[in-house]
C-alpha positions as CSV (number, residue, x, y, z in Angstrom):
1,M,92.0,90.2,85.5
2,H,92.2,94.0,86.0
3,V,95.1,96.2,87.0
4,Y,94.1,99.1,89.2
5,L,95.9,101.8,91.1
6,G,94.6,103.0,94.5
7,L,95.2,105.9,96.8
8,A,94.5,105.4,100.5
9,D,94.8,107.4,103.7
10,C,94.2,106.6,107.4
11,N,90.5,106.4,106.7
12,G,90.8,103.8,104.0
13,L,90.8,103.5,100.2
14,K,89.7,106.8,98.6
15,T,90.5,106.5,94.9
16,F,90.6,103.4,92.8
17,L,91.2,103.7,89.0
18,P,92.5,101.7,86.0
19,E,96.2,101.8,85.7
20,S,97.9,104.3,83.5
21,D,101.3,105.9,83.4
22,V,99.8,109.4,84.0
23,L,97.8,108.2,87.0
24,Q,100.8,106.4,88.4
25,R,102.9,109.5,88.3
26,R,100.1,111.6,89.8
27,F,99.7,109.2,92.7
28,V,103.4,108.9,93.4
29,R,103.7,112.7,93.4
30,R,100.8,113.1,95.8
31,V,102.3,110.5,98.2
32,H,105.6,112.3,98.2
33,D,104.1,115.8,98.5
34,D,101.7,115.3,101.4
35,G,102.9,112.2,103.3
36,Q,99.3,111.4,104.3
37,H,98.5,108.8,101.6
38,V,99.8,105.5,100.3
39,A,99.6,104.6,96.6
40,V,99.1,100.9,95.6
41,W,98.7,98.8,92.5
42,S,96.6,95.7,92.4
43,V,95.6,92.9,90.1
44,L,92.1,91.6,90.8
45,D,89.2,89.7,89.1
46,S,85.9,91.3,88.0
47,E,84.0,90.2,91.1
48,A,86.5,91.8,93.5
49,L,86.6,95.0,91.3
50,A,82.8,95.3,91.4
51,T,82.7,94.8,95.2
52,I,85.4,97.5,95.8
53,Q,83.6,99.9,93.4
54,H,80.4,99.3,95.4
55,L,82.1,99.9,98.7
56,L,83.5,103.2,97.4
57,D,80.1,104.2,96.1
58,V,78.6,103.8,99.5
59,A,81.6,105.6,101.1
60,D,82.8,102.5,103.1
61,Y,86.4,103.4,102.7
62,P,87.9,101.2,105.5
63,T,86.1,98.1,104.2
64,A,87.1,98.9,100.6
65,W,90.8,99.1,101.7
66,W,90.6,95.8,103.6
67,Y,88.8,94.1,100.8
68,L,91.4,95.3,98.3
69,Q,94.2,94.0,100.4
70,S,92.6,90.6,101.0
71,H,91.1,89.9,97.6
72,S,93.8,91.0,95.2
73,A,95.6,88.4,93.2
74,H,98.7,90.7,93.4
75,F,99.1,93.8,95.5
76,G,101.9,96.2,96.1
77,R,102.9,99.7,97.1
78,L,104.0,102.4,94.6
79,L,107.2,104.0,95.6
């Protein structure tokens, strides 16, 4: 299982990176500063991770966002 942080806006998932304290602080700061994004954490298996990475590579942000929400073992919003 993998723990990742994501950043999404009204067009879908835009950024998806391995969890770190620095990244978490950066995402939370961005959410508070611009009000246009939501930051989330997720726990997912290797297959789901590969699919999301592929969707982001082909710029299918809405599908990546949907896939993340529906295939994560655990999923939550960073506040």
